[in-house]
N, CA, C and O atoms as CSV, one atom per row, in Angstrom:
chain,resi,resn,atom,element,x,y,z
A,1,MET,N,N,205.332,65.426,69.552
A,1,MET,CA,C,204.638,65.697,68.287
A,1,MET,C,C,205.402,66.745,67.483
A,1,MET,O,O,205.926,67.715,68.030
A,2,SER,N,N,205.448,66.526,66.191
A,2,SER,CA,C,206.118,67.502,65.330
A,2,SER,C,C,205.135,68.573,64.886
A,2,SER,O,O,203.922,68.398,64.998
A,3,ASN,N,N,205.660,69.677,64.385
A,3,ASN,CA,C,204.786,70.764,63.933
A,3,ASN,C,C,203.897,70.307,62.785
A,3,ASN,O,O,202.761,70.766,62.660
A,4,PHE,N,N,204.410,69.398,61.939
A,4,PHE,CA,C,203.637,68.936,60.778
A,4,PHE,C,C,202.347,68.265,61.220
A,4,PHE,O,O,201.282,68.548,60.670
A,5,SER,N,N,202.429,67.381,62.204
A,5,SER,CA,C,201.229,66.673,62.665
A,5,SER,C,C,200.235,67.648,63.286
A,5,SER,O,O,199.025,67.486,63.129
A,6,ILE,N,N,200.740,68.661,63.992
A,6,ILE,CA,C,199.850,69.658,64.608
A,6,ILE,C,C,199.118,70.434,63.515
A,6,ILE,O,O,197.919,70.689,63.631
A,7,VAL,N,N,199.832,70.808,62.458
A,7,VAL,CA,C,199.208,71.545,61.353
A,7,VAL,C,C,198.143,70.681,60.692
A,7,VAL,O,O,197.064,71.169,60.357
A,8,CYS,N,N,198.443,69.394,60.504
A,8,CYS,CA,C,197.468,68.492,59.878
A,8,CYS,C,C,196.208,68.410,60.728
A,8,CYS,O,O,195.098,68.465,60.198
A,9,LYS,N,N,196.366,68.279,62.035
A,9,LYS,CA,C,195.200,68.193,62.924
A,9,LYS,C,C,194.408,69.489,62.873
A,9,LYS,O,O,193.178,69.457,62.871
A,10,ALA,N,N,195.086,70.624,62.832
A,10,ALA,CA,C,194.400,71.918,62.769
A,10,ALA,C,C,193.588,72.022,61.481
A,10,ALA,O,O,192.459,72.513,61.493
A,11,LYS,N,N,194.163,71.559,60.369
A,11,LYS,CA,C,193.436,71.606,59.090
A,11,LYS,C,C,192.205,70.719,59.153
A,11,LYS,O,O,191.140,71.104,58.672
A,12,ASP,N,N,192.337,69.535,59.739
A,12,ASP,CA,C,191.191,68.623,59.854
A,12,ASP,C,C,190.083,69.272,60.677
A,12,ASP,O,O,188.910,69.201,60.311
A,13,LEU,N,N,190.456,69.906,61.788
A,13,LEU,CA,C,189.449,70.550,62.638
A,13,LEU,C,C,188.762,71.684,61.884
A,13,LEU,O,O,187.548,71.855,61.988
A,14,LYS,N,N,189.537,72.458,61.127
A,14,LYS,CA,C,188.942,73.563,60.355
A,14,LYS,C,C,187.972,73.017,59.319
A,14,LYS,O,O,186.894,73.578,59.120
A,15,ASP,N,N,188.351,71.917,58.652
A,15,ASP,CA,C,187.459,71.319,57.648
A,15,ASP,C,C,186.162,70.864,58.299
A,15,ASP,O,O,185.078,71.099,57.764
A,16,LYS,N,N,186.271,70.211,59.456
A,16,LYS,CA,C,185.066,69.730,60.156
A,16,LYS,C,C,184.179,70.901,60.555
A,16,LYS,O,O,182.960,70.841,60.395
A,17,LEU,N,N,184.789,71.971,61.076
A,17,LEU,CA,C,184.009,73.144,61.479
A,17,LEU,C,C,183.329,73.770,60.269
A,17,LEU,O,O,182.159,74.148,60.343
A,18,ALA,N,N,184.045,73.884,59.161
A,18,ALA,CA,C,183.470,74.483,57.952
A,18,ALA,C,C,182.283,73.657,57.468
A,18,ALA,O,O,181.257,74.209,57.072
A,19,ARG,N,N,182.427,72.319,57.500
A,19,ARG,CA,C,181.325,71.456,57.050
A,19,ARG,C,C,180.111,71.607,57.950
A,19,ARG,O,O,178.988,71.712,57.456
A,20,THR,N,N,180.314,71.621,59.253
A,20,THR,CA,C,179.182,71.743,60.177
A,20,THR,C,C,178.504,73.099,59.999
A,20,THR,O,O,177.277,73.191,60.047
A,21,LEU,N,N,179.299,74.156,59.793
A,21,LEU,CA,C,178.706,75.484,59.589
A,21,LEU,C,C,177.878,75.502,58.311
A,21,LEU,O,O,176.792,76.081,58.287
A,22,LEU,N,N,178.379,74.873,57.247
A,22,LEU,CA,C,177.621,74.821,55.993
A,22,LEU,C,C,176.322,74.056,56.196
A,22,LEU,O,O,175.274,74.474,55.703
A,23,GLU,N,N,176.378,72.946,56.914
A,23,GLU,CA,C,175.172,72.156,57.179
A,23,GLU,C,C,174.160,72.988,57.954
A,23,GLU,O,O,172.964,72.940,57.666
A,24,MET,N,N,174.630,73.747,58.933
A,24,MET,CA,C,173.736,74.576,59.746
A,24,MET,C,C,173.098,75.667,58.886
A,24,MET,O,O,171.925,75.994,59.068
A,25,LYS,N,N,173.863,76.229,57.954
A,25,LYS,CA,C,173.312,77.270,57.080
A,25,LYS,C,C,172.273,76.672,56.133
A,25,LYS,O,O,171.252,77.299,55.850
A,26,LYS,N,N,172.537,75.450,55.641
A,26,LYS,CA,C,171.591,74.806,54.725
A,26,LYS,C,C,170.289,74.493,55.447
A,26,LYS,O,O,169.205,74.795,54.946
A,27,GLU,N,N,170.398,73.886,56.628
A,27,GLU,CA,C,169.213,73.500,57.400
A,27,GLU,C,C,169.252,74.220,58.745
A,27,GLU,O,O,169.698,73.649,59.741
A,28,PRO,N,N,168.790,75.470,58.783
A,28,PRO,CA,C,168.972,76.339,59.960
A,28,PRO,C,C,168.678,75.663,61.287
A,28,PRO,O,O,169.549,75.603,62.155
A,29,TYR,N,N,167.451,75.146,61.459
A,29,TYR,CA,C,167.111,74.556,62.757
A,29,TYR,C,C,166.461,73.190,62.586
A,29,TYR,O,O,165.773,72.713,63.488
A,30,ALA,N,N,166.670,72.564,61.445
A,30,ALA,CA,C,166.031,71.275,61.167
A,30,ALA,C,C,166.481,70.225,62.175
A,30,ALA,O,O,165.669,69.433,62.655
A,31,LYS,N,N,167.785,70.217,62.501
A,31,LYS,CA,C,168.304,69.189,63.411
A,31,LYS,C,C,167.879,69.456,64.854
A,31,LYS,O,O,167.705,68.519,65.633
A,32,VAL,N,N,167.713,70.720,65.211
A,32,VAL,CA,C,167.371,71.058,66.598
A,32,VAL,C,C,165.917,70.725,66.888
A,32,VAL,O,O,165.614,70.098,67.904
A,33,GLN,N,N,165.018,71.135,66.010
A,33,GLN,CA,C,163.591,70.920,66.253
A,33,GLN,C,C,163.193,69.484,65.968
A,33,GLN,O,O,162.025,69.125,66.120
């Protein structure tokens, strides 16, 4: 694997984490309960 592909995967993971965190902030415990 080249460094470029690793960076792309890291960016994708960060985007996914940011989206999930935003969803959790919007609906604090709606999905859990």
